[in-house]
C-alpha positions in Angstrom: 71.0 79.1 96.2 71.8 79.4 99.8 74.5 81.8 100.8 76.4 79.1 103.1 76.7 76.8 99.5 77.6 79.5 97.5 80.7 80.6 99.8 81.6 76.4 99.9 81.4 76.4 96.1 83.5 79.3 95.7 86.3 78.0 98.3 86.0 74.8 96.7 86.8 76.9 93.3 89.8 78.7 94.6 91.5 75.6 95.9 91.4 74.7 92.8 92.8 77.3 90.7 96.3 77.5 92.2 97.6 80.9 94.0 94.9 84.0 93.5 96.4 87.1 93.6 95.4 89.7 95.9 94.0 91.9 93.9 91.9 89.0 92.7 90.7 88.0 96.2 90.1 91.8 96.6 87.8 91.8 93.4 86.2 88.8 93.9 85.4 90.3 98.0 83.9 93.7 96.0 82.0 91.4 93.4 80.7 89.5 96.7 79.2 92.4 98.2 76.8 93.2 95.1 75.0 90.7 96.7 72.6 91.5 100.2 73.9 88.8 102.0 77.5 89.7 101.8 77.1 93.7 101.7 79.3 95.6 103.9 81.7 98.5 103.8 85.0 96.3 104.4 87.6 96.6 101.4 87.0 100.3 100.8 86.1 100.2 96.4 89.3 101.7 95.5 91.9 100.2 93.0 89.7 97.6 92.1 85.6 96.9 91.5 83.2 98.8 93.0 79.7 97.1 93.6 78.0 100.3 94.2 78.5 101.0 90.4 76.7 97.3 89.6 74.3 98.2 92.3 73.4 101.4 90.6 73.4 100.5 87.1 71.1 97.5 87.5 68.6 100.0 89.7 68.5 102.7 86.8 67.7 99.9 84.4 64.3 99.6 86.5 61.0 100.8 85.3 60.3 104.4 86.5 64.0 104.6 87.9 65.2 108.1 88.4 68.6 109.2 89.5 67.5 110.5 92.8 65.6 107.8 93.7 68.4 105.5 93.2 70.8 107.5 94.7 68.8 107.9 97.9 68.2 104.0 98.3 72.1 103.3 97.4 73.7 105.8 100.3 70.3 104.4 102.5 71.5 100.6 101.8 75.3 101.3 102.4 75.3 103.3 105.5 72.8 100.7 107.2 75.7 97.9 106.4 79.3 100.1 106.6 81.4 99.3 109.0 83.2 103.2 108.3 80.2 105.5 106.9 82.7 108.0 105.9 85.1 106.0 104.7 82.2 104.1 102.7 80.9 107.5 101.0 84.2 109.0 100.6 84.7 106.0 98.6 82.2 105.8 96.5 82.5 109.4 95.3 86.3 108.9 94.4 85.6 105.9 92.8 83.1 107.9 90.3 84.9 110.6 89.9 87.8 108.4 88.8 85.4 106.6 86.4 83.8 110.3 84.7 87.5 111.1 83.8 87.5 107.9 81.6 83.6 108.4 80.4 81.1 110.2 81.9 77.5 108.4 82.4 74.4 107.9 84.6 76.1 105.4 86.6 78.9 107.7 87.8 76.2 110.5 87.8 74.4 108.5 90.7 76.8 108.1 92.3 78.2 111.3 92.6 74.9 112.7 93.5 74.5 110.0 96.0 77.8 110.6 97.9 78.5 114.3 97.5 76.9 115.1 100.2 78.6 112.8 102.8 81.6 113.2 101.2 81.6 117.3 101.8 80.0 117.0 105.2 83.0 114.4 106.1 85.6 116.9 104.6 83.9 119.7 106.7 83.9 117.8 109.9 87.6 117.1 109.8 88.2 120.7 108.5 86.5 122.3 111.7 87.7 119.8 113.9 91.2 120.4 113.2 90.7 124.0 113.2 89.5 124.7 116.6 92.2 121.8 118.1 95.0 123.5 116.3 93.8 126.8 117.3 93.3 125.5 121.2 97.2 124.6 121.0 96.7 120.9 119.8 99.8 119.6 117.6 99.3 118.8 114.3 100.4 115.0 115.0 97.7 114.9 117.9 95.0 115.9 115.6 96.0 113.5 112.9 96.2 110.7 115.8 93.1 111.8 117.2 91.5 111.6 113.9 92.7 108.2 113.1 91.7 107.0 116.5 88.2 107.4 116.2 88.4 106.1 112.5 90.1 102.6 114.4 87.2 102.9 117.0 84.1 103.3 114.6 85.0 100.1 113.1 85.3 98.3 116.3 82.3 99.5 117.7 79.8 98.9 113.9 81.3 95.7 113.5 80.6 94.5 117.6 77.1 95.8 116.8 76.8 93.8 114.1 78.3 90.9 115.1 76.4 91.4 118.6 73.0 91.4 116.8 73.7 88.2 114.5 75.1 86.1 117.4 72.1 87.3 119.9 74.6 88.2 122.9 76.7 90.8 123.5 80.0 90.6 121.5 82.8 93.4 121.1 86.1 92.9 119.0 89.3 95.6 119.7 92.7 95.8 117.7 95.1 96.4 120.5 98.5 96.8 118.5 98.0 98.0 114.9 101.8 98.7 113.8 104.1 97.6 110.5 107.2 95.2 110.7 105.8 92.1 111.9 108.4 89.8 110.5 109.8 91.2 107.5 113.1 92.9 107.3 112.6 95.0 104.1 112.4 98.9 104.5 109.3 99.1 102.9 107.4 96.5 105.3 108.8 97.8 108.6 107.8 101.2 107.4 104.1 100.7 105.5 101.4 99.0 107.7 99.5 97.4 104.8 102.4 95.4 103.8 103.5 93.8 107.2 100.9 94.6 110.0 101.6 93.3 113.2 98.5 93.2 114.7 97.4 92.0 118.3 93.3 91.8 118.9 91.1 90.5 121.3 87.7 89.3 121.3 85.0 89.2 123.8 81.7 87.1 123.3 79.3 86.4 126.8 81.8 88.2 128.9 84.5 85.6 128.0 87.4 87.6 126.4 89.8 85.8 124.0 93.5 87.9 123.3 94.7 87.2 119.5 98.8 88.5 119.6 100.3 88.3 116.0 96.5 87.9 114.6 98.1 88.2 111.0 101.1 86.4 110.8 100.5 84.1 113.3 97.3 83.1 114.3 95.5 82.7 110.9 98.2 80.5 109.5 97.9 78.5 112.7 93.9 78.5 112.5 94.5 78.0 108.2 96.6 74.6 109.3 94.2 73.6 111.6 96.6 74.0 114.7 94.1 76.1 116.5 90.9 75.4 115.5 89.6 76.5 118.7 89.8 79.8 117.5 88.2 79.8 114.0 85.1 81.0 114.9 86.6 84.1 115.8 88.8 85.0 112.6 85.8 86.2 110.4 85.0 88.6 112.9 88.3 89.8 113.8 89.2 89.8 110.2 86.7 92.1 109.0 88.1 94.5 111.5 92.0 94.0 110.7 90.9 94.0 106.9 89.3 97.0 107.1 92.0 98.9 108.8 94.9 97.7 106.8 93.7 99.2 103.2 92.4 102.2 105.0 94.9 104.1 103.1 93.0 104.1 100.1 91.2 107.2 101.9 93.4 109.7 103.2 91.3 113.0 104.2 92.6 112.2 108.0 96.0 113.0 106.8 95.3 115.8 104.1 92.3 118.1 105.4 94.5 118.6 109.0 97.3 119.3 107.4 95.7 121.6 105.1 94.5 123.6 108.1 98.0 123.7 109.4 99.3 125.2 106.7 96.7 127.6 106.4 97.1 128.8 110.0 100.5 128.8 109.6 101.4 126.7 111.9 103.7 124.9 109.6 105.0 124.9 105.7 102.8 122.5 103.0 105.8 120.1 103.3 106.4 120.2 107.1 102.5 119.8 107.6 102.6 116.7 105.1 105.5 114.6 106.8 104.1 115.1 110.3 100.8 114.4 109.2 101.5 111.1 107.3 104.0 110.0 110.1 101.3 110.5 113.0 98.8 108.9 110.9 99.0 105.3 112.2 95.6 104.4 110.3 95.2 106.2 107.5 98.6 106.2 105.9 99.4 102.4 105.7 100.8 102.7 102.4 102.9 104.8 100.5 101.6 108.5 99.1 99.8 109.9 101.6 102.5 113.0 101.9 102.8 113.8 98.8 99.2 114.4 98.7 98.6 116.0 101.7 101.7 118.5 100.7 99.7 119.5 97.5 96.5 120.1 99.5 98.3 122.1 102.1 99.8 124.2 99.3 96.8 124.9 97.5 94.8 125.5 100.7 97.8 127.8 102.1 97.6 129.5 98.4 93.5 130.2 98.9 94.1 131.4 102.2 96.8 133.8 101.0 95.4 134.9 97.6 91.9 135.1 98.5 
């Protein structure tokens, strides 16, 4: 079945079933990533289905399949399609470790074997960068903000390169504003990015730039209602970047690692470090919970450094 027909059929089904839940749509998105045509790193697979596990399960059933071979092939395939490689690999590792807590088996073992080198490397690079920058006099907030800026730039660059290849001409997507509190009045919505995102974006195709202000709460509804058909072709491209950034709070290494290093170097107490890191992480702290985990990491790091 052609990919276009499959997408169309699924669209008709979803139209008729009523109101799919957010988690249901995220799960569907993740299920579709089990197919090569849809594979990408969008929606880090935490809190819902993990396509990597399905692929590993199927691959391990093949004749002469080995854990090492499946792991190597899985990492290669994922990194070829990844929007944010570090997020992809760390996500795979976290999901597999959570699965192992419930029931250990060959699939979770393969996913951990596949992702462990990349995960450790991602943690090490952040620890080394945080150490160097803090020792050079940078504030913890600047270190965290710099890591998140790099994370956003990685998403933009990878998506731009991918769609440039697909379109056969130079294309660039940029997120020019990323903040909480687009229009809702609740304290939760005004504090956390993922609950009420205020996003401005711009997309440049063939030298022509289109600016999209209020992408989530203005542009998308207008296009969905047929009021801005001129922007319809830009939607999938910009939405891929926005979606990736809105669920970035599932992987918080840009918060926990710098906070831990700041505590080890004596720049802040674990509690202070966690508060500063969470406040500075405009991408990675898009949902509640980063501060508590950063404080735990910082407290343990400080304990190891002082008692080792």
